LUMNU-539532 format. One record per residue (C-alpha): residue number from 1; residue in one letter; x, y, z. Coordinates in steps of 0.05 Angstrom, whole numbers. Each point is the difference from the previous one (the first is absolute). Example, Ala and Ser with C-alpha at 12.3 -4.5 7.8 and 13.67 -1.06 7.14 Angstrom:
<nodes>
> pos code X Y Z
> 1 A 246 -90 156
> 2 S 27 69 -13
</nodes>
This chain:
<nodes>
> pos code X Y Z
> 1 M 534 452 240
> 2 T -63 32 25
> 3 Q -48 -48 33
> 4 L -69 7 -33
> 5 Q -66 -10 35
> 6 I -39 -43 -48
> 7 A -72 -23 4
> 8 I -26 -61 -36
> 9 I -76 -11 -8
> 10 G -17 -73 -2
> 11 A 36 -60 31
> 12 G -9 -46 -60
> 13 A 59 -32 -35
> 14 A 15 66 -38
> 15 G 2 44 61
> 16 L 40 -50 42
> 17 A 52 -11 -57
> 18 A 9 76 -8
> 19 A 9 7 75
> 20 W 54 -55 -4
> 21 D 44 41 -47
> 22 L -15 67 31
> 23 A 15 -23 71
> 24 H 65 -34 -26
> 25 A 20 67 -30
> 26 G -6 29 71
> 27 H -65 39 -6
> 28 Q -55 -1 55
> 29 V -60 -35 -28
> 30 T -72 -1 27
> 31 I -51 -47 -31
> 32 F -75 16 8
> 33 E -46 -60 -13
> 34 A -76 4 7
> 35 A -8 -76 16
> 36 D 20 -34 63
> 37 Q 54 -41 -35
> 38 V 53 9 -55
> 39 G -8 -34 -67
> 40 G -51 39 -42
> 41 L -31 -45 -53
> 42 A 50 -56 19
> 43 A -22 -1 73
> 44 G -23 -65 31
> 45 F -42 -27 55
> 46 K 3 -62 45
> 47 D -54 -46 27
> 48 D 8 -30 70
> 49 N 23 -68 -24
> 50 W 50 23 -53
> 51 D 76 3 4
> 52 W 7 44 -60
> 53 T -35 64 -18
> 54 L -41 1 -64
> 55 E -2 57 -48
> 56 K -68 35 -6
> 57 F 11 4 -76
> 58 Y 36 -59 -30
> 59 H 75 13 -13
> 60 H 60 -35 -26
> 61 W 68 21 -27
> 62 F 33 -23 -64
> 63 A 69 -28 -3
> 64 N 24 62 -38
> 65 D -30 51 50
> 66 H 70 28 12
> 67 D -20 63 39
> 68 I -36 -36 55
> 69 L 53 -55 3
> 70 D 57 50 3
> 71 L -34 36 57
> 72 A -9 -68 35
> 73 S 75 -11 -9
> 74 E 17 67 31
> 75 M -44 -16 58
> 76 G 35 -66 9
> 77 V -63 -42 -9
> 78 R 7 -24 -73
> 79 D 4 -73 28
> 80 K -72 9 23
> 81 V -27 10 -71
> 82 I -21 -67 -30
> 83 F -20 -19 -71
> 84 P -48 -59 -8
> 85 R -25 -17 -69
> 86 P -77 -5 5
> 87 K -49 -17 -56
> 88 T -36 55 -37
> 89 S -60 -14 -47
> 90 Y -55 29 -42
> 91 W -73 -20 0
> 92 V -17 -15 -72
> 93 D -61 -38 -26
> 94 G -19 -22 69
> 95 K 66 -30 23
> 96 L 69 19 26
> 97 V 56 10 -50
> 98 R 72 9 25
> 99 S 29 67 -20
> 100 E 74 -12 10
> 101 I 45 -43 -43
> 102 S -20 -73 12
> 103 P -22 -61 -40
> 104 S -71 24 7
> 105 A 17 61 -41
> 106 L -1 -47 -60
> 107 L -74 -15 15
> 108 L -25 72 -2
> 109 P -71 5 -25
> 110 L 26 35 -64
> 111 S 13 -19 -70
> 112 P 72 -16 -17
> 113 I 5 66 -39
> 114 A -29 40 58
> 115 T 48 -34 51
> 116 M 59 16 -44
> 117 R -20 73 -10
> 118 M -10 9 75
> 119 A 68 -30 16
> 120 L 37 42 -52
> 121 A -36 65 20
> 122 G 16 -14 73
> 123 M 73 -15 -15
> 124 Y 7 63 -41
> 125 V -27 42 57
> 126 K 42 -36 51
> 127 L 64 12 -40
> 128 S -15 72 -19
> 129 P 48 45 38
> 130 R -40 64 -5
> 131 W -72 16 23
> 132 Q -7 67 -35
> 133 P -22 -26 -67
> 134 F -55 -39 35
> 135 E -32 62 32
> 136 K -20 24 -70
> 137 V -52 -54 -9
> 138 T -54 -31 44
> 139 A 9 -71 27
> 140 D -66 -17 -32
> 141 A 23 22 -70
> 142 W 70 -30 5
> 143 M -21 -69 25
> 144 R -58 -3 -50
> 145 R 50 10 -57
> 146 W 59 -40 22
> 147 M -29 -53 47
> 148 G -64 -9 -39
> 149 E -72 3 20
> 150 E -5 -72 24
> 151 A 56 2 52
> 152 Y -13 71 19
> 153 G -75 -11 8
> 154 K 9 -62 44
> 155 F 59 21 44
> 156 F 14 74 2
> 157 K -61 40 -18
> 158 P -41 -30 59
> 159 L 56 21 46
> 160 L 3 69 -26
> 161 I -74 8 6
> 162 G 0 -29 71
> 163 K 54 49 21
> 164 F -18 63 -37
> 165 A -74 -7 -17
> 166 E -23 48 -52
> 167 Q 70 29 -8
> 168 Y 32 -69 -18
> 169 D 10 21 -75
> 170 K 37 66 19
> 171 V 55 -28 41
> 172 P 68 3 -35
> 173 M 39 -63 -20
> 174 S 57 27 44
> 175 F -43 -24 59
> 176 M 1 -71 -25
> 177 W 74 7 -20
> 178 A 17 14 73
> 179 R -40 -56 26
> 180 I 30 -51 -50
> 181 V 71 23 10
> 182 K -4 -2 76
> 183 R -34 -69 7
> 184 T 43 -54 29
> 185 L -22 -72 16
> 186 K 26 4 71
> 187 L -37 48 46
> 188 G 26 29 64
> 189 T -23 17 69
> 190 Y 29 17 67
> 191 I 3 -50 57
> 192 G -55 22 46
> 193 G -37 39 -55
> 194 F 8 70 -31
> 195 Q -21 34 65
> 196 A 58 -35 36
> 197 F 49 30 -53
> 198 L -31 69 6
> 199 D 1 -2 76
> 200 E 74 -20 -3
> 201 L 14 59 -45
> 202 A -38 46 49
> 203 R 39 -28 57
> 204 Q 66 13 -34
> 205 L -21 70 -21
> 206 R -17 17 74
> 207 G 70 -24 16
> 208 K 26 53 -49
> 209 G -39 52 37
> 210 V -60 4 -46
> 211 D -63 21 36
> 212 I -58 -42 -26
> 213 R -66 28 25
> 214 L -60 -47 -10
> 215 A -72 21 1
> 216 A 25 69 -19
> 217 R -38 27 -60
> 218 A 28 56 -42
> 219 E -54 52 -9
> 220 R 33 57 -39
> 221 I 66 20 -32
> 222 G 14 74 -7
> 223 L 57 49 -9
> 224 R 23 40 61
> 225 D 56 50 -9
> 226 G 19 -34 -65
> 227 A 6 -70 30
> 228 P -51 -58 1
> 229 A -41 -10 62
> 230 L -42 -61 17
> 231 M -66 7 38
> 232 T -20 -61 43
> 233 G -45 -12 58
> 234 G 57 21 44
> 235 G 7 68 -34
> 236 E 42 30 -55
> 237 V 73 -19 -4
> 238 P 51 32 -49
> 239 F 49 -44 -39
> 240 D 57 11 -49
> 241 R -30 -52 -48
> 242 I -65 -40 -4
> 243 L -9 -64 -40
> 244 S -72 -23 -11
> 245 T -12 -71 -22
> 246 T -77 6 -3
> 247 S -49 -11 -57
> 248 P -9 56 -52
> 249 S -67 23 28
> 250 L 27 3 71
> 251 M 62 36 -22
> 252 L -43 54 -33
> 253 R -43 7 62
> 254 L 62 5 47
> 255 A 43 50 -38
> 256 E -24 71 2
> 257 G -3 32 -70
> 258 L 26 -63 -35
> 259 A -66 -12 -38
> 260 D 7 70 -33
> 261 T 66 -17 -33
> 262 D 16 -34 -64
> 263 Y 32 -56 42
> 264 G -64 -7 39
> 265 R -42 -4 -62
> 266 R 44 -57 -23
> 267 V -8 -36 66
> 268 A -76 9 -4
> 269 A 0 -30 -70
> 270 L 31 -67 24
> 271 K -50 -55 1
> 272 S -3 -60 50
> 273 I -49 -52 25
> 274 G -11 -30 68
> 275 G 12 -71 25
> 276 L -36 -50 43
> 277 C 16 -66 30
> 278 M -44 -47 37
> 279 V 44 -49 39
> 280 F -25 -67 24
> 281 A 28 -49 51
> 282 L -27 -66 -24
> 283 R -2 -68 33
> 284 R 14 -36 -65
> 285 P 42 16 -62
> 286 L -36 32 -58
> 287 M 41 -8 -64
> 288 P -2 -71 -29
> 289 D 72 0 -25
> 290 D 39 41 53
> 291 T -3 65 -44
> 292 Y 23 62 38
> 293 W -25 53 -49
> 294 L -60 -9 -45
> 295 N -13 54 -52
> 296 L -76 4 -10
> 297 P -32 25 -66
> 298 A -46 59 -5
> 299 T -47 5 -60
> 300 T -29 66 20
> 301 A 20 59 44
> 302 D -66 -11 39
> 303 K 21 -45 58
> 304 S -71 -24 11
> 305 Q -4 -25 -74
> 306 S 68 -31 -4
> 307 A 12 -75 12
> 308 F 43 18 59
> 309 P -12 61 46
> 310 F 74 12 14
> 311 L 67 -2 -37
> 312 A 45 -46 37
> 313 L -7 -61 43
> 314 V 62 -10 43
> 315 E 12 -61 45
> 316 H 56 28 42
> 317 T 12 -65 37
> 318 N 20 -33 -67
> 319 F 57 51 3
> 320 I 16 2 74
> 321 P -14 -64 42
> 322 R -65 4 39
> 323 E 35 -20 63
> 324 R 23 73 4
> 325 Y -73 19 6
> 326 G -23 -50 53
> 327 G -21 -50 -52
> 328 D -48 47 -37
> 329 H -6 -1 -75
> 330 I 6 74 -18
> 331 I -37 25 -61
> 332 Y -2 69 -31
> 333 C -56 25 -45
> 334 G 31 61 -31
> 335 D -27 55 -47
> 336 Y 13 69 -25
> 337 V -59 47 -3
> 338 P -12 76 3
> 339 P -9 30 68
> 340 D -72 13 -14
> 341 H -15 -72 -18
> 342 E -51 -36 41
> 343 Y 56 -48 28
> 344 F 21 58 42
> 345 Q -68 5 32
> 346 L -22 -72 4
> 347 S 6 -35 68
> 348 E 42 -63 11
> 349 A -65 -41 -3
> 350 G -18 35 -66
> 351 L 67 -15 -32
> 352 L -1 -69 26
> 353 E -67 -12 -35
> 354 R 32 25 -64
> 355 F 64 -39 5
> 356 I -22 -70 25
> 357 P -29 -22 -70
> 358 A 68 15 -30
> 359 L 35 -43 51
> 360 Q -50 -57 -13
> 361 K 15 7 -73
> 362 V 73 -14 11
> 363 N -15 -54 52
> 364 P -70 -28 -3
> 365 H 9 -32 67
> 366 F 10 68 35
> 367 T -53 20 51
> 368 E -5 59 47
> 369 E 15 -48 58
> 370 W 72 -3 -24
> 371 I 11 74 22
> 372 R 30 7 68
> 373 K 8 75 -4
> 374 A -1 55 -52
> 375 W 27 70 -7
> 376 V -13 58 -50
> 377 W 55 52 -17
> 378 R -13 58 -47
> 379 A 46 55 -27
> 380 P -26 55 -44
> 381 Y 70 14 -30
> 382 A 29 -68 -22
> 383 Q 17 -1 -74
> 384 P 21 59 -47
> 385 V -32 -3 -68
> 386 P 50 22 -55
> 387 E -18 29 -68
> 388 L 35 5 -68
> 389 Y 64 39 4
> 390 H -8 -2 76
> 391 S 73 18 15
> 392 R -16 72 -24
> 393 N -54 6 53
> 394 I 38 -20 63
> 395 P 16 57 48
> 396 G 71 2 26
> 397 L 20 -15 71
> 398 K 14 74 15
> 399 T -61 44 6
> 400 P 0 74 -14
> 401 I -11 14 75
> 402 P 69 11 31
> 403 G 24 -58 40
> 404 L -58 -45 -17
> 405 Y 8 -67 -38
> 406 W -50 -53 -21
> 407 A 14 -76 -12
> 408 S -57 -47 -15
> 409 M -17 -62 -39
> 410 S -30 44 -53
> 411 Q 71 20 -18
> 412 V 34 -68 -7
> 413 Y -25 -11 -71
> 414 P 12 -41 -40
> 415 W 9 -46 56
> 416 D -58 -24 41
> 417 R -18 18 71
> 418 G 32 -43 55
> 419 T 50 3 56
> 420 N 60 -8 -46
> 421 Y -14 65 -38
> 422 A -26 34 62
> 423 V 70 -9 28
> 424 E 32 23 -67
> 425 I -40 63 -3
> 426 G 9 14 74
> 427 R 74 -5 -6
> 428 R 0 42 -65
> 429 A -37 54 38
> 430 A 49 -1 56
> 431 S 58 5 -49
> 432 L -34 61 -33
> 433 I -9 33 68
> 434 L 73 -13 17
> 435 Q 23 29 -67
> 436 D -41 62 10
</nodes>
């Protein structure tokens, strides 16, 4: 077997997982990562008094996330993946309503008929084995018809508006199918945090001979003598194969000539939105009933006019004990907004001013004195936005440029973005490279 020289752009879960299989097959892999740590969107940070790292953007695994769990088993660290069962809730009519199966589900603020319709519609989706029929209709139209206006209007329409803003009524039902099918009551994490898992994966990859170059930004991908070449700050290096795990827009900027191809035009047509998280270390707990995840309603796409200026309120230390974080109560205020939204320009103080009234709405006793420390994390590419018949629009993993491949979260449809499917698509790309 000829040993290939393979470059991977991006040390997120997809790039690291691809490197795992390519190195195992005996090839020489070099990973180029612009950041100073591995992890991508799943990367974490650590304050001085914490034992565990904390994800910049909230993460958890589901019990049926087999791709990430299989990789953990191959790494010999499956025993470090734990699955607590935290509480998740909706904010409805000014109070918390449990979202998972529990006695409180019988007390939903819905009429008996609406409760029954919501339950039956959810069961139908959960038991449907195929997603393809659901991409022919929008989630808005399907849930209006089968779930009914009352349940849809109180529970799901506000979430779709909060996530997709003006595009909420264009998203296919296949998006909701994937979320409903994948949902499990137990949620998983790695002992020490996601960063600990990714650092361990990087450590084992280095042991396999993988060269992981941090703070090494890819600048250009071109063809030299019929083979792909990567330009970085250190100069141009030829490779036999290059796998990029970047966003669609960065992929088009990097690859010479790609934008002028039919493949490139399909890449350019993919839609996505950005993500923002403001993380608080509080001196006191916020949620009154130990809820971990609180879905917040949006009545309008204009964040300044909505009852809550963000989509999700997550009290991480109702999932992982606060002793792992020096006794801090960890809170995420998370939202999805376009990269040109004002949230990407507002200072930490400006965001704090917007968000504090929402925290006081959930807990009237909350004051700014509760905040020990705060951080703001932003990512312009955080959530793909699918459309009807979206499977027809997704570019393949192999580009028309010889030796160049692309694997991103925009290609994991109908599944949602996350580390499990980042691992899946990274390994799928590696398999294609090995076949070719």
